[in-house]
N, C-alpha and C positions, 0 to 999 in steps of 0.2 A: 595250775596244770603241772605236769611232771617237770618241765624245764625250770619253772619258777621255784618249785620245791627243792630240786637238786642244788641250784645256785644259792638259794637262801641258806641251805644247810652249810654250805662252804663259808659264806660271809657272816652269817648271823650268829655263828658260834661266839664271835667276839663283839656282837651287838653293833655291827657295821651296817649302816643304811645304804641302800643303793639308789642312786638318782640317775635316770636316763636322760639323754639329750641327743639331738641329731644335727647340730649345727656348730659353727665356730662361735662360741659365746662372745668372744671379744669383738668380733665383727658385728654381731647383732646388737650389742650394747656399746654405744659410743661413750657412755659414762661408765665409771667403774663402781657405781653405787651397789650393784648386785654382787660384784666380786668382793667388795669390802664386807658386805653382809655375810657372805660365805665364810670369810675369815672370822667374823664374830661368832658364827655358829661353831666353828672349830675351837675357838678360844673358850667357848662355854662347855666344851666337852662333847659336842654332838659329832660323833665320828661317822663320816659319810664317804662313800666313793662315788664319783661321778663318771659314768661311762658315756663317751661321746664319739660319734663318727662324723666325718667331713670336718675335722677340726685339727688339721695337721700341725698348726703352729701354736696351739692353745697353751701347752705346757711352757714353752719358751716365753710366751707373753706374760704369763703369770709370774714366772721366775724373775723376769726383768723388772716387773713392777713390785717385787718384794714379797709376793704371796707364795713362798716356797711350800708351805704346808698344803695349800690347795693343789699346787702342781704335782706334789707327790701322791695325791689322791685322785688322779685322773687316769682312767684307762682309755687310751686312744685307739680307735678302730679306724684306720685309714681306708679309703675306698668305699665301695658300696656294701652296706650291710642292711638287711631287712629290718625295718623298724620293730616289727613284732618280736624279733629275736632279742633285741636290746631291751624292749619292754618286758619280755618274759622274766628277765633277771631283776627288774627294777621295782622299787616300792612306789616311787614317784617319777614323773616325767615332766621335764621343763619344756614349756611352749611359750617363750617370751616374744611372740610375734609382733612386729610393727603393723602388719596388715595380714589378713587371712580370709580370702574369699569364701572358702569352705573349711579346708584343713582335713588332712587324713591322719597325721601322726597322733593327734589326740584320740581319734577313734580306734586306731590300732593299739594305743597304750591302754585305753579303757578295756578293750576286749581281753587284754592280758592281765588286768588287775593292777596296772600301774596308774595311779591317780594323777591326772594332768594338773600342773600348775600353770595357768595360762593368763594372758592379757585378755581383757574384755573387748575384743575387736572381731568383726566379721562373723564367720561361721562358728568361732569358738563360743560366742554368746549363745548361739542356737543349739549347740550340742553338749555343752558342759553346764550342768546344774550346780551352781556354787554351793559347796558344803554338803552336797548330796552324792554326787558321783565324781567330784573333782573340786578344784579350787580356781577361782578367777579373781582378777583385780576388781576392787570396788569402783575404780574410776579408770577412764582411758581418754587420753588427749590426742588430738591431731598432732602430727609431727612435721616440723620444718627443719630442724637441725638436731640430729641425735634424738634424745628423749626430752627435749625442752618442751614445756607445756605451752600449748597455744589454745585451740578451741576444744572444749570438752565434748567428746563424742559419746561417752557412756558414763552414767552416774548422775546424781542429783546436781542439776545445774545451778541450784540456789546457794550452794556452799562448796568449799574446796577442802578435801581431806588431805591431799598430798601435793607436794611441790613438783612432782615429776612422775612419769610412768614408771621410772626405775624404783622410786619409793613405794608406789602402789604395788609393784611386783614383789618387792621385799616383804611387804605386809602379808601378801598372799602366801609367800613361802613360809613365813613365821607361823601363820595359821595352820598350814599343812603339817609342819613339823610338830607343832603343839598337839594337834590331834593324834599324830603318830605316837609321840612319846607319852602323852598324858591321858589320851582317850582311845587306847588302841582297839578296844572292842568296837567303837564307832568307826574307826579307820577300816577295820575288816568288813563291817557292814557296808561302808561306802564302796569298797572293792567289789563286793558281791553285786551291789546295785549297778556299778559301772559295767561289769561283765555281762549283766542281763540286758543291757541296752540293745535295741535293734534299730539300726539306722538304714535298713534295707529300703531301697527306693520303691519297691513294688509291694510293700506290706500294706495292709488296710490302713487308710488315712495317712499313708506315707507320701513321699515326694511326688510319685506318679499320680496318685489320686488328687492331690492338691493342684498339680499342674493341669490336669484335665478339668477340674472344677474351675480353675482360673480362666481357662479358655472358654468355658461355657457361660460362666456367670460374672467374670471379672473379679471374683473374690476367692480367697483360699479358706476362709472360715465360715 
């Protein structure tokens, strides 16, 4: 849309990628696995700016931990800002949730063409088709302390790909950036697919129809 086009003209002249976020990243991640991976992305020459709101102390935390390069690439928006406005400027949108009954931010992001990078929990699994209209982790574990692995809730239970949810999320981020940089035509097709999604509750075979069918038959399919 026009908002995204104008903002991209400003930042993309210098090939800077925009990643949206809506939370305090350091509070969400009790491990710094993802922060270290961001640093590695920068070291590899992937220039990105992360826009975040509800993240008042994020830059100070990064600086104290020695991640000055990341701190200098964060645009903080304190107070309430509509998610769709942040998503309008972004190429990707971080949704590293520990739990998510349904989730709205990923829907708002997809509607604006900002592909979500999400953990495979709750409604994120139901609304994001991995590698089609966004990116999700291949595994997700129950959480007792930070992102320490306990019981696997999503993924093949016969083998283990990652040692933590943080590692799984980093892999999803790497896949997203790889598609952006190396398969950009695919990335643009994914954006179009995401923007065409219709999550209306009253559409045919939508949530309302399924709920009525559940009441009548005990089944949704």
